[in-house]
C-alpha positions as CSV (number, residue, x, y, z in Angstrom):
1,W,-10.3,8.0,8.6
2,G,-7.0,6.2,8.0
3,H,-3.8,7.9,6.8
4,D,-0.2,6.7,6.8
5,A,1.4,6.6,10.2
6,G,3.4,9.8,10.9
7,C,2.2,11.7,7.9
8,H,0.6,14.5,9.9
9,H,4.0,15.2,11.4
10,R,5.7,15.7,8.1
11,K,7.3,19.1,7.4
12,E,4.4,20.0,5.1
13,C,2.1,19.9,8.1
14,A,4.3,21.8,10.6
15,A,1.8,24.6,10.8
16,W,-0.6,22.3,12.6
17,K,1.8,22.1,15.6
18,I,0.9,18.5,16.4
19,P,3.0,17.3,19.3
20,G,4.6,13.9,20.0
21,V,5.3,11.1,17.6
22,N,2.7,9.1,15.8
23,Q,3.3,5.4,15.2
24,M,-0.2,4.0,14.9
25,G,-1.3,3.2,11.4
26,P,-5.0,2.9,10.4
27,V,-5.3,-0.6,11.7
28,E,-3.7,0.1,15.0
29,G,-5.6,3.4,15.5
30,A,-9.0,1.8,14.8
31,A,-8.3,-1.2,17.0
32,Y,-7.3,1.2,19.9
33,L,-10.5,3.1,19.6
34,G,-12.6,0.0,18.9
35,I,-13.8,1.1,15.4
36,P,-14.5,-1.7,12.9
37,N,-14.6,0.2,9.7
38,C,-12.0,2.4,7.8
39,C,-11.8,5.0,5.1
40,R,-8.3,4.5,3.8
41,V,-7.3,7.8,2.3
42,V,-4.3,9.0,0.3
43,F,-2.5,11.9,2.0
44,L,0.4,13.8,0.5
45,G,0.2,11.4,-2.4
46,S,0.7,8.2,-0.3
47,P,0.1,5.4,-0.7
48,K,0.5,5.1,-4.4
49,P,-1.1,2.4,-6.5
50,P,-1.1,-0.5,-6.5
51,F,-2.9,-0.6,-3.1
52,D,-2.7,-4.4,-2.6
53,A,-0.3,-4.3,0.3
54,E,-2.4,-1.8,2.2
55,S,-5.7,-3.7,1.4
56,E,-4.1,-6.8,2.9
57,K,-3.5,-4.9,6.1
58,L,-7.2,-3.9,6.2
59,L,-8.7,-7.4,5.9
60,A,-9.9,-7.4,9.6
61,F,-12.1,-4.4,9.0
62,K,-15.8,-5.0,8.4
63,N,-16.1,-2.3,5.7
64,V,-13.4,-0.4,3.9
65,V,-13.7,2.7,1.7
66,W,-10.7,3.6,-0.5
67,S,-9.9,7.1,-1.7
68,I,-10.5,7.8,-5.4
69,V,-9.3,11.3,-4.8
70,G,-6.8,12.0,-1.9
71,D,-6.4,15.1,0.1
72,G,-5.7,18.5,-1.4
73,S,-1.9,17.9,-1.3
74,S,-2.2,14.7,-3.4
75,R,-1.3,16.3,-6.7
76,R,-1.7,13.2,-8.8
77,N,-5.5,13.6,-8.2
78,D,-5.6,17.2,-9.5
79,D,-6.8,18.2,-13.0
80,G,-9.0,15.2,-13.4
81,G,-6.6,12.6,-12.2
82,D,-8.0,9.9,-9.8
83,D,-7.4,6.4,-8.6
84,L,-10.8,5.0,-9.7
85,D,-9.4,2.1,-11.7
86,E,-7.2,1.0,-8.8
87,V,-10.1,1.2,-6.3
88,L,-12.3,-0.9,-8.6
89,R,-9.5,-3.5,-9.0
90,Q,-9.1,-3.6,-5.2
91,A,-12.8,-4.2,-4.7
92,Q,-12.6,-7.2,-7.0
93,L,-9.9,-8.7,-4.9
94,Y,-11.1,-7.7,-1.4
95,P,-14.8,-8.2,-0.5
96,N,-14.7,-5.8,2.5
97,I,-14.2,-2.8,0.2
98,V,-17.6,-1.2,-0.1
99,G,-16.9,2.2,-1.8
100,G,-14.7,5.0,-2.8
101,V,-14.3,8.5,-1.3
102,L,-13.4,11.8,-2.8
103,D,-11.4,13.8,-0.2
104,D,-11.0,17.6,-0.5
105,F,-13.0,17.4,-3.7
106,F,-13.9,21.1,-3.6
107,R,-11.0,23.6,-3.4
108,L,-11.6,26.0,-0.5
109,A,-9.5,28.8,-2.0
110,T,-11.2,28.9,-5.4
111,R,-14.5,27.1,-4.6
112,D,-14.2,24.9,-7.7
113,A,-14.2,21.2,-8.0
114,R,-11.2,19.1,-8.7
115,M,-12.9,17.4,-11.7
116,P,-15.8,18.2,-14.0
117,L,-19.3,17.1,-13.3
118,S,-19.2,14.7,-16.2
119,R,-16.2,12.8,-14.7
120,L,-18.0,12.6,-11.4
121,K,-21.0,11.1,-13.0
122,E,-18.7,8.6,-14.8
123,I,-17.1,7.6,-11.5
124,R,-20.5,7.2,-9.9
125,D,-21.8,5.1,-12.7
126,R,-18.7,2.8,-12.8
127,L,-18.9,2.3,-9.0
128,H,-22.6,1.4,-9.2
129,S,-22.2,-0.9,-12.1
130,A,-19.2,-2.8,-10.6
131,P,-19.7,-6.6,-10.2
132,R,-20.4,-5.8,-6.6
133,P,-22.0,-2.3,-6.6
134,L,-20.0,0.3,-4.6
135,K,-20.9,3.5,-2.9
136,L,-19.5,6.9,-3.7
137,F,-18.5,9.1,-0.7
138,L,-17.6,12.8,-0.8
139,V,-16.1,15.2,1.8
140,Y,-18.0,18.4,2.4
141,Y,-16.8,21.2,4.7
142,A,-18.7,23.8,6.7
143,A,-16.8,26.5,4.7
144,L,-18.5,25.4,1.5
145,F,-22.0,26.6,2.1
146,E,-21.6,29.9,0.4
147,A,-21.4,28.2,-3.1
148,D,-23.9,26.0,-4.8
149,Y,-22.6,22.4,-5.2
150,S,-26.0,20.8,-5.4
151,A,-25.3,19.3,-8.9
152,Y,-22.3,17.5,-7.4
153,L,-24.0,16.4,-4.2
154,D,-26.9,14.9,-6.2
155,L,-24.5,12.4,-7.8
156,V,-22.9,10.9,-4.6
157,D,-24.3,8.3,-2.2
158,V,-22.7,9.4,1.1
159,I,-21.7,12.9,2.2
160,S,-19.3,13.3,5.2
161,F,-19.5,16.7,6.8
162,W,-16.5,18.3,8.6
163,S,-16.1,21.4,10.9
164,W,-12.5,22.5,10.4
165,D,-12.0,24.9,13.3
166,S,-13.7,25.8,16.7
167,A,-15.9,28.5,15.2
168,Q,-17.4,26.1,12.6
169,L,-17.7,23.4,15.3
170,A,-19.7,25.8,17.5
171,N,-22.2,26.1,14.7
172,A,-22.2,22.3,13.8
173,E,-25.8,21.7,14.8
174,Q,-27.2,24.5,12.6
175,N,-24.8,23.6,9.8
176,L,-25.8,19.9,9.9
177,A,-29.5,20.9,9.9
178,R,-28.7,22.9,6.8
179,L,-27.0,20.0,5.1
180,V,-30.0,17.7,5.9
181,S,-32.3,20.2,4.2
182,M,-30.0,20.3,1.2
183,T,-29.6,16.6,0.7
184,P,-32.9,14.7,1.1
185,G,-32.6,11.0,0.6
186,K,-28.8,11.0,0.9
187,K,-26.7,9.2,3.5
188,R,-24.9,11.7,5.7
189,M,-21.9,11.1,8.1
190,A,-20.5,13.6,10.6
191,G,-16.7,14.0,10.6
192,C,-15.3,13.9,14.2
193,Y,-11.8,15.5,14.6
194,I,-9.8,14.6,17.6
195,Y,-7.3,17.5,16.9
196,N,-8.2,21.0,16.1
197,Y,-6.4,21.4,12.7
198,G,-8.0,24.7,11.9
199,D,-6.8,26.4,15.1
200,C,-3.5,24.4,15.2
201,R,-4.0,23.1,18.7
202,P,-5.3,20.1,20.6
203,I,-9.1,19.9,20.6
204,T,-10.5,20.5,24.1
205,L,-12.6,18.1,26.2
206,D,-15.5,20.6,26.0
207,E,-15.3,20.5,22.2
208,M,-15.1,16.7,22.2
209,K,-18.1,16.4,24.6
210,F,-20.1,18.8,22.5
211,Q,-19.5,17.1,19.1
212,L,-20.0,13.6,20.5
213,G,-23.2,14.6,22.2
214,L,-24.5,16.3,19.1
215,Y,-23.6,13.4,16.8
216,R,-25.3,10.9,19.1
217,K,-28.4,13.0,19.1
218,L,-28.5,13.3,15.4
219,L,-27.8,9.6,14.9
220,Q,-30.8,8.8,17.1
221,K,-32.9,11.3,15.2
222,G,-31.9,9.8,11.8
223,D,-30.4,13.1,10.5
224,I,-27.0,11.5,10.2
225,H,-26.2,7.8,9.5
226,G,-22.7,7.5,10.9
227,V,-19.6,9.2,12.3
228,I,-16.1,9.2,10.9
229,V,-13.2,9.7,13.3
230,C,-10.0,11.5,12.1
231,S,-7.7,9.9,12.8
232,N,-5.1,7.3,13.7
233,N,-2.4,10.0,13.4
234,I,-3.7,11.6,16.7
235,A,-4.7,8.5,18.6
236,D,-1.4,7.6,20.2
237,L,-0.1,11.1,21.2
238,G,-1.3,11.0,24.8
239,L,-3.8,13.8,24.2
240,E,-7.0,14.1,26.2
241,A,-9.4,14.0,23.3
242,P,-8.6,10.5,21.9
243,E,-8.6,9.1,25.4
244,Y,-12.0,10.6,26.1
245,L,-13.3,9.3,22.8
246,K,-12.0,5.8,23.6
247,K,-13.9,5.7,26.9
248,W,-17.0,7.3,25.3
249,L,-17.1,4.6,22.6
250,E,-16.8,1.9,25.2
251,E,-19.9,3.3,26.8
252,H,-22.0,4.3,23.8
253,G,-20.4,2.6,20.7
254,D,-22.8,-0.4,20.7
255,E,-26.0,1.6,21.2
256,E,-28.7,0.8,18.6
257,V,-30.1,3.7,16.6
C-alpha cells in the first residue's frame, strides 16, 4: 500500500502520534520488505495527475494498482470526482498496471458512498472494457458491517478488508468469515497494518503475530487471496512490527497456497 514518503507525518496526521522520520517511498518500502506488487494510492490529494513520473518509478513491480479514488482526505475525489481517466491512460502506457482501487469509498461518519452506484458501475465497465481488461479493487473496513453495501460490493472484483484498531483486529477472524459469507465468488485480500492508526500507537508484536498467523491460515484455506501491507510510511521508523514482518516474509513469503 504505497503512499508518498513522509505523508503520514504531516500535520494533518499528528493525532496518529507516529514517531521518527519516514524517508522510504513505495518502491523502497516494498523492496525492504521483499514485496513485488504495489497499490499506489493518493493520500492527502497527492500525487496529482498526471501520474507518469510515479508510474515510471513503479516499473520494477510485477503488478501495480493505481487509486481511482484516494483516501478520505483527498478532496478532489469527493462528490463524484475520480482519477479514472488518468488510471486508464497509465494502463495504456505501463503494462504492469493491472487495476484501479477505491480507497475510503464509504464514509464512516455518514455510512454513505463517495459516488452513486451508477458511477461505480460505469467505472467497473470501463475498466473491464479497456484494451487490456483491468480489475476494480475496493477498501472495506470492519466498522462498515452495520450497513448494507451489497449492491456496491457486487460490482467490484477485489475487496480489501481492514481492521482499523486493536478491538477490530481481535475480531478479525470472525469478521473475515462474515465477509466471506457476504461475497461469494469475489477475490478478497486482508489489509495488514504495521502501525495501529486507530489506537494511535505502534502495533504490538502480539498483534502482528496474530494477524500474520490468521492471514496465512486463511490464504491456505482459500478464504482470502492475498494480503496488502500498509505501508512504506512505517517501514523505516525502527519499530518492532515492520522488522518482524520482514523476517516473517523471508520465512513464509514464498510458500505456495
